[in-house]
PDB file of N, CA, C and O in Angstrom, chain B, residues numbered from 101:
ATOM      1  N   MET B 101     128.307 149.151 134.686  1.00  0.00           N
ATOM      2  CA  MET B 101     129.858 148.680 135.346  1.00  0.00           C
ATOM      3  C   MET B 101     129.788 148.545 136.868  1.00  0.00           C
ATOM      4  O   MET B 101     130.520 147.726 137.424  1.00  0.00           O
ATOM      5  N   LYS B 102     129.029 149.231 137.498  1.00  0.00           N
ATOM      6  CA  LYS B 102     128.868 149.153 138.975  1.00  0.00           C
ATOM      7  C   LYS B 102     128.490 147.792 139.470  1.00  0.00           C
ATOM      8  O   LYS B 102     128.994 147.213 140.433  1.00  0.00           O
ATOM      9  N   LYS B 103     127.223 147.213 138.432  1.00  0.00           N
ATOM     10  CA  LYS B 103     126.381 146.192 138.977  1.00  0.00           C
ATOM     11  C   LYS B 103     127.557 145.034 138.791  1.00  0.00           C
ATOM     12  O   LYS B 103     127.776 144.332 139.778  1.00  0.00           O
ATOM     13  N   GLY B 104     128.213 144.827 137.764  1.00  0.00           N
ATOM     14  CA  GLY B 104     129.557 143.837 137.739  1.00  0.00           C
ATOM     15  C   GLY B 104     130.221 143.822 138.549  1.00  0.00           C
ATOM     16  O   GLY B 104     130.613 142.733 138.967  1.00  0.00           O
ATOM     17  N   LYS B 105     130.696 145.149 139.202  1.00  0.00           N
ATOM     18  CA  LYS B 105     131.783 144.964 140.571  1.00  0.00           C
ATOM     19  C   LYS B 105     131.021 144.376 141.648  1.00  0.00           C
ATOM     20  O   LYS B 105     131.557 143.541 142.376  1.00  0.00           O
ATOM     21  N   VAL B 106     129.902 144.707 141.807  1.00  0.00           N
ATOM     22  CA  VAL B 106     128.998 144.207 143.066  1.00  0.00           C
ATOM     23  C   VAL B 106     129.138 142.843 142.906  1.00  0.00           C
ATOM     24  O   VAL B 106     129.648 142.191 143.817  1.00  0.00           O
ATOM     25  N   VAL B 107     128.784 142.338 141.944  1.00  0.00           N
ATOM     26  CA  VAL B 107     128.452 140.883 141.713  1.00  0.00           C
ATOM     27  C   VAL B 107     129.994 140.120 141.930  1.00  0.00           C
ATOM     28  O   VAL B 107     130.128 139.227 142.767  1.00  0.00           O
ATOM     29  N   LEU B 108     130.923 140.506 141.224  1.00  0.00           N
ATOM     30  CA  LEU B 108     132.362 140.042 141.488  1.00  0.00           C
ATOM     31  C   LEU B 108     132.572 140.304 142.640  1.00  0.00           C
ATOM     32  O   LEU B 108     132.973 139.277 143.188  1.00  0.00           O
ATOM     33  N   GLY B 109     132.513 141.320 143.489  1.00  0.00           N
ATOM     34  CA  GLY B 109     132.906 141.438 145.028  1.00  0.00           C
ATOM     35  C   GLY B 109     132.045 140.452 145.845  1.00  0.00           C
ATOM     36  O   GLY B 109     132.540 139.881 146.816  1.00  0.00           O
ATOM     37  N   THR B 110     130.805 140.248 145.482  1.00  0.00           N
ATOM     38  CA  THR B 110     130.210 139.059 146.250  1.00  0.00           C
ATOM     39  C   THR B 110     130.449 137.708 145.819  1.00  0.00           C
ATOM     40  O   THR B 110     130.318 136.751 146.583  1.00  0.00           O
ATOM     41  N   LEU B 111     130.796 137.606 144.619  1.00  0.00           N
ATOM     42  CA  LEU B 111     131.412 136.171 144.452  1.00  0.00           C
ATOM     43  C   LEU B 111     132.593 135.931 145.011  1.00  0.00           C
ATOM     44  O   LEU B 111     132.843 134.782 145.375  1.00  0.00           O
ATOM     45  N   ALA B 112     133.583 137.012 145.191  1.00  0.00           N
ATOM     46  CA  ALA B 112     134.652 136.882 145.743  1.00  0.00           C
ATOM     47  C   ALA B 112     134.636 136.734 147.174  1.00  0.00           C
ATOM     48  O   ALA B 112     135.504 136.059 147.728  1.00  0.00           O
ATOM     49  N   GLY B 113     133.611 137.379 147.899  1.00  0.00           N
ATOM     50  CA  GLY B 113     133.787 137.141 149.282  1.00  0.00           C
ATOM     51  C   GLY B 113     132.807 135.852 149.637  1.00  0.00           C
ATOM     52  O   GLY B 113     132.718 135.403 150.780  1.00  0.00           O
ATOM     53  N   LEU B 114     132.232 135.428 148.734  1.00  0.00           N
ATOM     54  CA  LEU B 114     131.424 133.875 149.001  1.00  0.00           C
ATOM     55  C   LEU B 114     132.406 132.850 148.840  1.00  0.00           C
ATOM     56  O   LEU B 114     132.392 131.839 149.543  1.00  0.00           O
ATOM     57  N   ALA B 115     133.298 133.068 147.908  1.00  0.00           N
ATOM     58  CA  ALA B 115     134.660 132.055 147.746  1.00  0.00           C
ATOM     59  C   ALA B 115     135.575 132.065 148.815  1.00  0.00           C
ATOM     60  O   ALA B 115     135.951 130.994 149.292  1.00  0.00           O
ATOM     61  N   ILE B 116     136.074 133.394 149.353  1.00  0.00           N
ATOM     62  CA  ILE B 116     136.740 133.292 150.319  1.00  0.00           C
ATOM     63  C   ILE B 116     136.082 132.502 151.515  1.00  0.00           C
ATOM     64  O   ILE B 116     136.643 131.581 152.109  1.00  0.00           O
ATOM     65  N   GLY B 117     134.845 132.972 151.785  1.00  0.00           N
ATOM     66  CA  GLY B 117     134.257 132.337 152.877  1.00  0.00           C
ATOM     67  C   GLY B 117     134.281 130.653 152.874  1.00  0.00           C
ATOM     68  O   GLY B 117     134.734 129.975 153.796  1.00  0.00           O
ATOM     69  N   ILE B 118     133.784 130.215 151.826  1.00  0.00           N
ATOM     70  CA  ILE B 118     133.660 129.019 151.403  1.00  0.00           C
ATOM     71  C   ILE B 118     134.880 128.155 151.644  1.00  0.00           C
ATOM     72  O   ILE B 118     134.878 127.062 152.210  1.00  0.00           O
ATOM     73  N   PHE B 119     135.987 128.835 151.105  1.00  0.00           N
ATOM     74  CA  PHE B 119     137.512 128.385 151.062  1.00  0.00           C
ATOM     75  C   PHE B 119     138.011 128.285 152.528  1.00  0.00           C
ATOM     76  O   PHE B 119     138.721 127.379 152.965  1.00  0.00           O
ATOM     77  N   THR B 120     137.499 129.430 153.278  1.00  0.00           N
ATOM     78  CA  THR B 120     137.964 129.400 154.816  1.00  0.00           C
ATOM     79  C   THR B 120     137.251 128.166 155.431  1.00  0.00           C
ATOM     80  O   THR B 120     137.886 127.284 156.010  1.00  0.00           O
ATOM     81  N   GLY B 121     135.948 128.143 155.286  1.00  0.00           N
ATOM     82  CA  GLY B 121     135.423 127.115 155.985  1.00  0.00           C
ATOM     83  C   GLY B 121     135.797 125.897 155.552  1.00  0.00           C
ATOM     84  O   GLY B 121     136.051 125.165 156.510  1.00  0.00           O
ATOM     85  N   ILE B 122     135.939 125.366 154.489  1.00  0.00           N
ATOM     86  CA  ILE B 122     136.514 124.216 154.219  1.00  0.00           C
ATOM     87  C   ILE B 122     138.010 123.950 154.865  1.00  0.00           C
ATOM     88  O   ILE B 122     138.209 122.830 155.336  1.00  0.00           O
ATOM     89  N   LEU B 123     138.917 124.786 154.903  1.00  0.00           N
ATOM     90  CA  LEU B 123     139.997 124.670 155.434  1.00  0.00           C
ATOM     91  C   LEU B 123     139.851 124.362 156.895  1.00  0.00           C
ATOM     92  O   LEU B 123     140.677 123.603 157.403  1.00  0.00           O
ATOM     93  N   PHE B 124     138.937 124.847 157.587  1.00  0.00           N
ATOM     94  CA  PHE B 124     138.751 124.732 158.923  1.00  0.00           C
ATOM     95  C   PHE B 124     137.929 123.715 159.110  1.00  0.00           C
ATOM     96  O   PHE B 124     137.907 123.425 160.306  1.00  0.00           O
ATOM     97  N   ALA B 125     137.173 122.973 158.403  1.00  0.00           N
ATOM     98  CA  ALA B 125     136.494 121.712 158.658  1.00  0.00           C
ATOM     99  C   ALA B 125     137.374 120.525 159.127  1.00  0.00           C
ATOM    100  O   ALA B 125     138.542 120.319 158.796  1.00  0.00           O
ATOM    101  N   PRO B 126     136.750 119.923 159.799  1.00  0.00           N
ATOM    102  CA  PRO B 126     137.181 118.479 160.583  1.00  0.00           C
ATOM    103  C   PRO B 126     137.581 117.371 159.458  1.00  0.00           C
ATOM    104  O   PRO B 126     137.647 116.230 159.914  1.00  0.00           O
ATOM    105  N   GLU B 127     137.844 117.498 158.147  1.00  0.00           N
ATOM    106  CA  GLU B 127     138.033 116.602 157.303  1.00  0.00           C
ATOM    107  C   GLU B 127     139.394 116.146 157.082  1.00  0.00           C
ATOM    108  O   GLU B 127     140.325 116.841 157.490  1.00  0.00           O
ATOM    109  N   LYS B 128     139.648 114.830 156.356  1.00  0.00           N
ATOM    110  CA  LYS B 128     140.724 114.335 155.744  1.00  0.00           C
ATOM    111  C   LYS B 128     141.600 115.474 154.783  1.00  0.00           C
ATOM    112  O   LYS B 128     140.929 116.095 153.958  1.00  0.00           O
ATOM    113  N   GLY B 129     142.706 115.690 154.844  1.00  0.00           N
ATOM    114  CA  GLY B 129     143.358 116.631 153.739  1.00  0.00           C
ATOM    115  C   GLY B 129     143.065 116.195 152.425  1.00  0.00           C
ATOM    116  O   GLY B 129     142.925 117.132 151.639  1.00  0.00           O
ATOM    117  N   SER B 130     142.909 114.889 151.866  1.00  0.00           N
ATOM    118  CA  SER B 130     142.542 114.468 150.685  1.00  0.00           C
ATOM    119  C   SER B 130     140.966 114.869 150.377  1.00  0.00           C
ATOM    120  O   SER B 130     140.686 115.269 149.247  1.00  0.00           O
ATOM    121  N   LYS B 131     140.044 114.772 151.285  1.00  0.00           N
ATOM    122  CA  LYS B 131     138.728 115.056 151.077  1.00  0.00           C
ATOM    123  C   LYS B 131     138.550 116.574 151.149  1.00  0.00           C
ATOM    124  O   LYS B 131     137.577 117.021 150.543  1.00  0.00           O
ATOM    125  N   THR B 132     139.332 117.421 151.788  1.00  0.00           N
ATOM    126  CA  THR B 132     139.397 118.664 151.895  1.00  0.00           C
ATOM    127  C   THR B 132     139.844 119.335 150.425  1.00  0.00           C
ATOM    128  O   THR B 132     139.295 120.375 150.062  1.00  0.00           O
ATOM    129  N   ARG B 133     140.673 118.814 149.755  1.00  0.00           N
ATOM    130  CA  ARG B 133     141.270 119.336 148.687  1.00  0.00           C
ATOM    131  C   ARG B 133     140.442 119.041 147.878  1.00  0.00           C
ATOM    132  O   ARG B 133     140.305 119.964 147.075  1.00  0.00           O
ATOM    133  N   LYS B 134     139.568 117.895 147.600  1.00  0.00           N
ATOM    134  CA  LYS B 134     138.546 117.660 146.539  1.00  0.00           C
ATOM    135  C   LYS B 134     137.588 118.575 146.529  1.00  0.00           C
ATOM    136  O   LYS B 134     137.179 119.088 145.488  1.00  0.00           O
ATOM    137  N   GLN B 135     137.103 118.886 147.816  1.00  0.00           N
ATOM    138  CA  GLN B 135     135.998 119.680 147.776  1.00  0.00           C
ATOM    139  C   GLN B 135     136.319 121.219 147.341  1.00  0.00           C
ATOM    140  O   GLN B 135     135.501 121.979 146.822  1.00  0.00           O
ATOM    141  N   ILE B 136     137.542 121.495 147.626  1.00  0.00           N
ATOM    142  CA  ILE B 136     138.389 122.818 147.098  1.00  0.00           C
ATOM    143  C   ILE B 136     138.423 122.913 145.738  1.00  0.00           C
ATOM    144  O   ILE B 136     138.368 123.962 145.096  1.00  0.00           O
ATOM    145  N   LYS B 137     138.520 121.750 145.287  1.00  0.00           N
ATOM    146  CA  LYS B 137     138.692 121.545 143.894  1.00  0.00           C
ATOM    147  C   LYS B 137     137.401 121.508 143.044  1.00  0.00           C
ATOM    148  O   LYS B 137     137.300 122.113 141.977  1.00  0.00           O
ATOM    149  N   ASP B 138     136.737 120.999 143.416  1.00  0.00           N
ATOM    150  CA  ASP B 138     135.271 121.146 143.003  1.00  0.00           C
ATOM    151  C   ASP B 138     134.240 122.474 143.177  1.00  0.00           C
ATOM    152  O   ASP B 138     133.276 122.787 142.477  1.00  0.00           O
ATOM    153  N   LYS B 139     134.759 123.090 144.284  1.00  0.00           N
ATOM    154  CA  LYS B 139     134.342 124.483 144.271  1.00  0.00           C
ATOM    155  C   LYS B 139     134.844 125.322 143.661  1.00  0.00           C
ATOM    156  O   LYS B 139     134.235 126.357 143.390  1.00  0.00           O
ATOM    157  N   GLY B 140     136.049 125.106 143.295  1.00  0.00           N
ATOM    158  CA  GLY B 140     136.811 125.870 142.194  1.00  0.00           C
ATOM    159  C   GLY B 140     136.135 125.743 140.794  1.00  0.00           C
ATOM    160  O   GLY B 140     135.874 126.637 139.989  1.00  0.00           O
ATOM    161  N   ASP B 141     135.922 124.418 140.715  1.00  0.00           N
ATOM    162  CA  ASP B 141     135.588 124.083 139.253  1.00  0.00           C
ATOM    163  C   ASP B 141     134.030 124.985 139.238  1.00  0.00           C
ATOM    164  O   ASP B 141     133.771 125.720 138.286  1.00  0.00           O
ATOM    165  N   ASP B 142     133.322 124.861 140.096  1.00  0.00           N
ATOM    166  CA  ASP B 142     131.776 125.464 140.141  1.00  0.00           C
ATOM    167  C   ASP B 142     131.981 127.058 139.980  1.00  0.00           C
ATOM    168  O   ASP B 142     131.169 127.754 139.370  1.00  0.00           O
ATOM    169  N   TYR B 143     133.114 127.549 140.571  1.00  0.00           N
ATOM    170  CA  TYR B 143     133.329 129.254 140.469  1.00  0.00           C
ATOM    171  C   TYR B 143     133.740 129.417 139.226  1.00  0.00           C
ATOM    172  O   TYR B 143     133.326 130.386 138.590  1.00  0.00           O
ATOM    173  N   ALA B 144     134.536 128.597 138.711  1.00  0.00           N
ATOM    174  CA  ALA B 144     135.277 128.862 137.350  1.00  0.00           C
ATOM    175  C   ALA B 144     133.979 128.796 136.147  1.00  0.00           C
ATOM    176  O   ALA B 144     133.899 129.543 135.172  1.00  0.00           O
ATOM    177  N   ASP B 145     132.949 127.623 136.537  1.00  0.00           N
ATOM    178  CA  ASP B 145     132.057 127.581 135.522  1.00  0.00           C
ATOM    179  C   ASP B 145     131.274 128.806 135.465  1.00  0.00           C
ATOM    180  O   ASP B 145     131.115 129.435 134.419  1.00  0.00           O
ATOM    181  N   GLU B 146     130.646 129.242 136.905  1.00  0.00           N
ATOM    182  CA  GLU B 146     129.996 130.380 136.916  1.00  0.00           C
ATOM    183  C   GLU B 146     130.366 131.736 136.541  1.00  0.00           C
ATOM    184  O   GLU B 146     129.613 132.567 136.033  1.00  0.00           O
ATOM    185  N   LEU B 147     131.609 131.885 136.840  1.00  0.00           N
ATOM    186  CA  LEU B 147     132.537 132.954 136.092  1.00  0.00           C
ATOM    187  C   LEU B 147     132.502 133.066 134.742  1.00  0.00           C
ATOM    188  O   LEU B 147     132.438 134.164 134.190  1.00  0.00           O
ATOM    189  N   LYS B 148     132.542 131.890 134.073  1.00  0.00           N
ATOM    190  CA  LYS B 148     132.478 131.909 132.672  1.00  0.00           C
ATOM    191  C   LYS B 148     131.427 132.148 132.168  1.00  0.00           C
ATOM    192  O   LYS B 148     131.372 132.735 131.088  1.00  0.00           O
ATOM    193  N   SER B 149     130.320 131.743 132.841  1.00  0.00           N
ATOM    194  CA  SER B 149     128.852 132.160 132.494  1.00  0.00           C
ATOM    195  C   SER B 149     128.569 133.557 132.620  1.00  0.00           C
ATOM    196  O   SER B 149     127.887 134.103 131.753  1.00  0.00           O
ATOM    197  N   LYS B 150     129.127 134.363 133.846  1.00  0.00           N
ATOM    198  CA  LYS B 150     129.013 135.586 133.856  1.00  0.00           C
ATOM    199  C   LYS B 150     129.822 136.597 132.543  1.00  0.00           C
ATOM    200  O   LYS B 150     129.411 137.546 131.876  1.00  0.00           O
ATOM    201  N   PHE B 151     131.074 135.894 132.582  1.00  0.00           N
ATOM    202  CA  PHE B 151     131.690 136.611 131.383  1.00  0.00           C
ATOM    203  C   PHE B 151     131.181 136.362 130.283  1.00  0.00           C
ATOM    204  O   PHE B 151     131.363 137.348 129.568  1.00  0.00           O
ATOM    205  N   ASP B 152     130.615 135.546 129.725  1.00  0.00           N
ATOM    206  CA  ASP B 152     129.944 135.240 128.726  1.00  0.00           C
ATOM    207  C   ASP B 152     128.537 136.053 128.347  1.00  0.00           C
ATOM    208  O   ASP B 152     128.131 136.418 127.243  1.00  0.00           O
ATOM    209  N   GLU B 153     128.034 136.178 129.471  1.00  0.00           N
ATOM    210  CA  GLU B 153     126.655 137.226 129.599  1.00  0.00           C
ATOM    211  C   GLU B 153     127.116 138.492 129.237  1.00  0.00           C
ATOM    212  O   GLU B 153     126.405 139.079 128.422  1.00  0.00           O
ATOM    213  N   LEU B 154     128.339 139.198 129.712  1.00  0.00           N
ATOM    214  CA  LEU B 154     128.955 140.208 129.686  1.00  0.00           C
ATOM    215  C   LEU B 154     129.528 140.660 128.227  1.00  0.00           C
ATOM    216  O   LEU B 154     129.492 141.808 127.784  1.00  0.00           O
ATOM    217  N   LEU B 155     129.974 139.707 127.687  1.00  0.00           N
ATOM    218  CA  LEU B 155     130.390 139.649 126.535  1.00  0.00           C
ATOM    219  C   LEU B 155     129.251 139.918 125.251  1.00  0.00           C
ATOM    220  O   LEU B 155     129.383 140.646 124.267  1.00  0.00           O
ATOM    221  N   ASN B 156     128.267 139.180 125.588  1.00  0.00           N
ATOM    222  CA  ASN B 156     127.186 138.986 124.783  1.00  0.00           C
ATOM    223  C   ASN B 156     126.354 140.510 125.032  1.00  0.00           C
ATOM    224  O   ASN B 156     125.698 141.075 124.157  1.00  0.00           O
ATOM    225  N   SER B 157     126.496 140.870 126.040  1.00  0.00           N
ATOM    226  CA  SER B 157     126.127 142.465 126.194  1.00  0.00           C
ATOM    227  C   SER B 157     126.819 143.283 125.374  1.00  0.00           C
ATOM    228  O   SER B 157     126.241 143.852 124.449  1.00  0.00           O
ATOM    229  N   PHE B 158     128.205 143.454 125.618  1.00  0.00           N
ATOM    230  CA  PHE B 158     128.729 144.171 124.574  1.00  0.00           C
ATOM    231  C   PHE B 158     128.610 144.154 123.157  1.00  0.00           C
ATOM    232  O   PHE B 158     128.584 145.196 122.503  1.00  0.00           O
ATOM    233  N   ILE B 159     128.523 142.809 122.556  1.00  0.00           N
ATOM    234  CA  ILE B 159     128.190 142.576 121.365  1.00  0.00           C
ATOM    235  C   ILE B 159     126.972 143.203 120.915  1.00  0.00           C
ATOM    236  O   ILE B 159     126.955 143.883 119.889  1.00  0.00           O
ATOM    237  N   LYS B 160     125.805 142.980 121.734  1.00  0.00           N
ATOM    238  CA  LYS B 160     124.524 143.581 121.443  1.00  0.00           C
ATOM    239  C   LYS B 160     124.355 145.116 121.323  1.00  0.00           C
ATOM    240  O   LYS B 160     123.545 145.694 120.599  1.00  0.00           O
ATOM    241  N   LYS B 161     125.295 145.696 122.189  1.00  0.00           N
ATOM    242  CA  LYS B 161     125.342 147.235 122.231  1.00  0.00           C
ATOM    243  C   LYS B 161     126.171 147.473 120.953  1.00  0.00           C
ATOM    244  O   LYS B 161     125.722 148.255 120.115  1.00  0.00           O
ATOM    245  N   PHE B 162     127.294 146.884 120.755  1.00  0.00           N
ATOM    246  CA  PHE B 162     128.039 147.112 119.436  1.00  0.00           C
ATOM    247  C   PHE B 162     127.282 147.128 118.168  1.00  0.00           C
ATOM    248  O   PHE B 162     127.212 148.043 117.347  1.00  0.00           O
ATOM    249  N   GLU B 163     126.742 145.994 118.145  1.00  0.00           N
ATOM    250  CA  GLU B 163     125.769 145.885 116.784  1.00  0.00           C
ATOM    251  C   GLU B 163     124.646 147.129 116.538  1.00  0.00           C
ATOM    252  O   GLU B 163     124.435 147.752 115.497  1.00  0.00           O
ATOM    253  N   SER B 164     123.974 147.279 117.919  1.00  0.00           N
ATOM    254  CA  SER B 164     122.862 148.524 117.872  1.00  0.00           C
ATOM    255  C   SER B 164     123.657 149.646 117.323  1.00  0.00           C
ATOM    256  O   SER B 164     123.310 150.036 116.208  1.00  0.00           O
ATOM    257  N   ASN B 165     124.724 150.280 117.929  1.00  0.00           N
ATOM    258  CA  ASN B 165     125.617 151.051 117.810  1.00  0.00           C
ATOM    259  C   ASN B 165     125.950 151.113 116.214  1.00  0.00           C
ATOM    260  O   ASN B 165     125.890 152.151 115.554  1.00  0.00           O
ATOM    261  N   LYS B 166     126.226 150.130 115.822  1.00  0.00           N
ATOM    262  CA  LYS B 166     126.717 149.806 114.471  1.00  0.00           C
ATOM    263  C   LYS B 166     125.524 150.258 113.254  1.00  0.00           C
ATOM    264  O   LYS B 166     125.683 151.039 112.316  1.00  0.00           O
ATOM    265  N   ASN B 167     124.507 149.610 113.567  1.00  0.00           N
ATOM    266  CA  ASN B 167     123.142 149.811 112.819  1.00  0.00           C
ATOM    267  C   ASN B 167     122.870 151.310 112.908  1.00  0.00           C
ATOM    268  O   ASN B 167     122.588 151.911 111.871  1.00  0.00           O
ATOM    269  N   ASP B 168     122.945 152.053 114.248  1.00  0.00           N
ATOM    270  CA  ASP B 168     122.482 153.503 114.260  1.00  0.00           C
ATOM    271  C   ASP B 168     123.226 154.188 113.282  1.00  0.00           C
ATOM    272  O   ASP B 168     122.724 154.824 112.355  1.00  0.00           O
ATOM    273  N   LEU B 169     124.754 154.013 113.559  1.00  0.00           N
ATOM    274  CA  LEU B 169     125.601 154.636 112.666  1.00  0.00           C
ATOM    275  C   LEU B 169     125.469 154.620 111.153  1.00  0.00           C
ATOM    276  O   LEU B 169     125.655 155.572 110.395  1.00  0.00           O
ATOM    277  N   GLU B 170     125.088 153.276 110.815  1.00  0.00           N
ATOM    278  CA  GLU B 170     124.771 153.095 109.320  1.00  0.00           C
ATOM    279  C   GLU B 170     123.761 153.946 108.727  1.00  0.00           C
ATOM    280  O   GLU B 170     123.834 154.509 107.635  1.00  0.00           O
ATOM    281  N   LYS B 171     122.709 153.984 109.652  1.00  0.00           N
ATOM    282  CA  LYS B 171     121.333 154.562 109.409  1.00  0.00           C
ATOM    283  C   LYS B 171     121.827 156.052 109.201  1.00  0.00           C
ATOM    284  O   LYS B 171     121.529 156.610 108.145  1.00  0.00           O
ATOM    285  N   LEU B 172     122.523 156.681 110.099  1.00  0.00           N
ATOM    286  CA  LEU B 172     122.924 158.095 110.230  1.00  0.00           C
ATOM    287  C   LEU B 172     123.774 158.118 109.053  1.00  0.00           C
ATOM    288  O   LEU B 172     123.412 159.041 108.323  1.00  0.00           O
ATOM    289  N   ALA B 173     124.779 157.461 108.563  1.00  0.00           N
ATOM    290  CA  ALA B 173     125.434 157.522 107.297  1.00  0.00           C
ATOM    291  C   ALA B 173     124.475 157.767 105.951  1.00  0.00           C
ATOM    292  O   ALA B 173     124.434 158.774 105.244  1.00  0.00           O
ATOM    293  N   GLU B 174     123.756 156.590 105.829  1.00  0.00           N
ATOM    294  CA  GLU B 174     122.736 156.707 104.890  1.00  0.00           C
ATOM    295  C   GLU B 174     121.931 158.039 105.005  1.00  0.00           C
ATOM    296  O   GLU B 174     121.365 158.348 103.957  1.00  0.00           O
ATOM    297  N   LYS B 175     121.787 158.754 105.883  1.00  0.00           N
ATOM    298  CA  LYS B 175     120.760 159.789 105.982  1.00  0.00           C
ATOM    299  C   LYS B 175     121.764 161.038 105.161  1.00  0.00           C
ATOM    300  O   LYS B 175     121.555 161.698 104.144  1.00  0.00           O
ATOM    301  N   GLY B 176     122.885 160.997 106.099  1.00  0.00           N
ATOM    302  CA  GLY B 176     124.003 162.113 105.708  1.00  0.00           C
ATOM    303  C   GLY B 176     124.304 162.015 103.944  1.00  0.00           C
ATOM    304  O   GLY B 176     124.457 163.005 103.229  1.00  0.00           O
ATOM    305  N   LYS B 177     124.331 160.960 103.597  1.00  0.00           N
ATOM    306  CA  LYS B 177     124.556 160.476 102.110  1.00  0.00           C
ATOM    307  C   LYS B 177     123.210 161.008 101.247  1.00  0.00           C
ATOM    308  O   LYS B 177     123.469 161.585 100.191  1.00  0.00           O
ATOM    309  N   ALA B 178     122.128 160.895 101.527  1.00  0.00           N
ATOM    310  CA  ALA B 178     120.872 161.126 101.130  1.00  0.00           C
ATOM    311  C   ALA B 178     120.867 162.627 101.241  1.00  0.00           C
ATOM    312  O   ALA B 178     120.733 163.219 100.170  1.00  0.00           O
ATOM    313  N   LYS B 179     120.990 163.367 102.345  1.00  0.00           N
ATOM    314  CA  LYS B 179     121.058 164.614 102.043  1.00  0.00           C
ATOM    315  C   LYS B 179     122.208 165.495 101.203  1.00  0.00           C
ATOM    316  O   LYS B 179     122.061 166.606 100.695  1.00  0.00           O
ATOM    317  N   TYR B 180     123.244 164.754 101.216  1.00  0.00           N
ATOM    318  CA  TYR B 180     124.646 165.090 100.468  1.00  0.00           C
ATOM    319  C   TYR B 180     123.659 165.160  98.945  1.00  0.00           C
ATOM    320  O   TYR B 180     123.582 166.190  98.276  1.00  0.00           O
ATOM    321  N   GLU B 181     123.135 164.194  98.674  1.00  0.00           N
ATOM    322  CA  GLU B 181     122.730 163.941  97.115  1.00  0.00           C
ATOM    323  C   GLU B 181     121.658 164.750  96.875  1.00  0.00           C
ATOM    324  O   GLU B 181     121.395 164.930  95.686  1.00  0.00           O
ATOM    325  N   ASP B 182     120.756 165.449  97.940  1.00  0.00           N
ATOM    326  CA  ASP B 182     119.686 166.333  97.665  1.00  0.00           C
ATOM    327  C   ASP B 182     120.390 167.754  97.426  1.00  0.00           C
ATOM    328  O   ASP B 182     120.126 168.450  96.445  1.00  0.00           O
ATOM    329  N   VAL B 183     121.280 168.103  98.383  1.00  0.00           N
ATOM    330  CA  VAL B 183     122.060 169.224  98.007  1.00  0.00           C
ATOM    331  C   VAL B 183     122.673 169.112  96.846  1.00  0.00           C
ATOM    332  O   VAL B 183     122.388 169.979  96.019  1.00  0.00           O
ATOM    333  N   LYS B 184     123.361 168.376  96.568  1.00  0.00           N
ATOM    334  CA  LYS B 184     124.001 167.976  95.393  1.00  0.00           C
ATOM    335  C   LYS B 184     123.056 168.394  93.954  1.00  0.00           C
ATOM    336  O   LYS B 184     123.428 169.216  93.116  1.00  0.00           O
ATOM    337  N   LYS B 185     122.076 167.808  93.915  1.00  0.00           N
ATOM    338  CA  LYS B 185     120.877 168.222  92.945  1.00  0.00           C
ATOM    339  C   LYS B 185     120.467 169.415  92.992  1.00  0.00           C
ATOM    340  O   LYS B 185     120.366 170.012  91.920  1.00  0.00           O
ATOM    341  N   ASP B 186     120.143 170.048  94.142  1.00  0.00           N
ATOM    342  CA  ASP B 186     119.588 171.477  94.157  1.00  0.00           C
ATOM    343  C   ASP B 186     120.884 172.606  93.622  1.00  0.00           C
ATOM    344  O   ASP B 186     120.644 173.736  93.197  1.00  0.00           O
ATOM    345  N   GLU B 187     122.020 172.117  93.732  1.00  0.00           N
ATOM    346  CA  GLU B 187     122.949 172.934  93.237  1.00  0.00           C
ATOM    347  C   GLU B 187     122.846 172.781  91.727  1.00  0.00           C
ATOM    348  O   GLU B 187     123.061 173.842  91.142  1.00  0.00           O
ATOM    349  N   LYS B 188     122.616 171.905  91.061  1.00  0.00           N
ATOM    350  CA  LYS B 188     122.510 171.842  89.406  1.00  0.00           C
ATOM    351  C   LYS B 188     121.359 172.504  88.976  1.00  0.00           C
ATOM    352  O   LYS B 188     121.098 172.569  87.774  1.00  0.00           O
TER     353      LYS B 188
END
């Protein structure tokens, strides 16, 4: 989780730096607004991509844990059946 915070902090710092640079650039207001919108769209796409990667990572871990739990339950059931047979 620490890695995600570092990446998010870096992206936020980069966005603030670019945004500040664009605001102080000697361009017309309409051109500056378009640049801000374009950069915002780029960042939104990048953030969505990072979110999708994180979500996929959680899904893979969940599936792995689910499979492990199913195997453990099968082993427990098999041991129960063995003990049940031994009782008879």
